[in-house]
Structure formats: C-alpha cells, structure tokens
C-alpha positions as a Markdown table, in Angstrom:
| # | Residue | x | y | z |
|---|---|---|---|---|
| 1 | Met | -24.2 | 20.5 | 4.1 |
| 2 | Gln | -21.6 | 18.0 | 5.3 |
| 3 | Gly | -21.8 | 14.4 | 4.5 |
| 4 | Ile | -20.8 | 11.5 | 6.7 |
| 5 | Asp | -17.3 | 11.2 | 5.1 |
| 6 | Asp | -16.6 | 15.0 | 5.0 |
| 7 | Tyr | -13.8 | 15.8 | 7.4 |
| 8 | Ser | -13.5 | 19.4 | 6.4 |
| 9 | Asp | -14.1 | 20.5 | 10.0 |
| 10 | Ile | -11.0 | 18.6 | 11.3 |
| 11 | Ile | -8.7 | 18.2 | 8.2 |
| 12 | Ser | -6.7 | 21.3 | 8.9 |
| 13 | Leu | -6.2 | 20.7 | 12.7 |
| 14 | Pro | -2.6 | 20.1 | 13.7 |
| 15 | His | -1.5 | 16.6 | 14.6 |
| 16 | Pro | -1.3 | 16.2 | 18.4 |
| 17 | Asp | 2.2 | 15.6 | 19.8 |
| 18 | Ile | 2.0 | 12.8 | 22.3 |
| 19 | Pro | 5.1 | 12.9 | 24.5 |
| 20 | Tyr | 5.1 | 9.2 | 25.5 |
| 21 | His | 4.6 | 8.0 | 21.9 |
| 22 | Pro | 7.1 | 9.6 | 19.5 |
| 23 | Arg | 6.1 | 9.7 | 15.8 |
| 24 | Met | 7.4 | 6.9 | 13.6 |
| 25 | Ser | 9.8 | 7.8 | 10.8 |
| 26 | Ile | 8.5 | 7.5 | 7.2 |
| 27 | Ser | 11.0 | 4.6 | 6.4 |
| 28 | Lys | 9.9 | 2.6 | 9.4 |
| 29 | Arg | 6.2 | 3.3 | 8.6 |
| 30 | Ala | 6.7 | 2.1 | 5.0 |
| 31 | Ala | 8.5 | -1.1 | 6.2 |
| 32 | Gln | 5.6 | -1.8 | 8.6 |
| 33 | Phe | 3.2 | -2.1 | 5.7 |
| 34 | Ala | 5.5 | -3.7 | 3.1 |
| 35 | Pro | 4.5 | -7.3 | 3.9 |
| 36 | Phe | 0.9 | -6.4 | 2.9 |
| 37 | Ala | 1.8 | -5.4 | -0.7 |
| 38 | Ala | -1.0 | -7.1 | -2.6 |
| 39 | Leu | 0.6 | -7.2 | -6.0 |
| 40 | Ser | 4.1 | -8.4 | -5.0 |
| 41 | Gly | 5.1 | -11.2 | -7.3 |
| 42 | Leu | 2.5 | -10.3 | -9.9 |
| 43 | Ala | 5.1 | -9.5 | -12.7 |
| 44 | Glu | 6.9 | -12.8 | -12.1 |
| 45 | Met | 3.6 | -14.8 | -12.2 |
| 46 | Tyr | 2.6 | -13.0 | -15.4 |
| 47 | Glu | 5.9 | -13.9 | -17.0 |
| 48 | Phe | 5.7 | -17.5 | -15.9 |
| 49 | Thr | 2.2 | -17.8 | -17.3 |
| 50 | Arg | 3.2 | -16.2 | -20.6 |
| 51 | Glu | 6.1 | -18.6 | -21.0 |
| 52 | Gln | 3.9 | -21.6 | -20.3 |
| 53 | Ala | 1.4 | -20.4 | -22.9 |
| 54 | Glu | 4.0 | -19.8 | -25.5 |
| 55 | Glu | 5.5 | -23.2 | -24.9 |
| 56 | Arg | 2.0 | -24.9 | -25.3 |
| 57 | Leu | 1.4 | -22.9 | -28.5 |
| 58 | Ser | 4.7 | -23.9 | -30.0 |
| 59 | Arg | 4.1 | -27.6 | -29.8 |
C-alpha cells in the first residue's frame, strides 16, 4: 500500500527536457541557495561567546 509521501510510482521517471528552459548548472544552483544557509556565522558567534565567558570567569 502506498502512503501519501510514497513517490515510488514516479521516482524512476526521466526528468523532462523543456526546450525553452534549459537546466541550471550545479554551481549556479548552489549559488542560488547560498544566501539561505541557516548556520552561516555560527562558528564565529560560538567563538565570540566563549571568549566573553572566559573573560568574565577570569575576573
């Protein structure tokens, strides 16, 4: 029995080639979604917070 999220009937179908809309390259596709990287800057914020905590503890 197929569930609502089971796409087994269409998963192996070939991707349609649309002549008026060429496929985007992988690098352009990745660049399109780069601004939405949810964790960008997390390491820097963690390091800043750690430094502040160490400074407070050393007083």
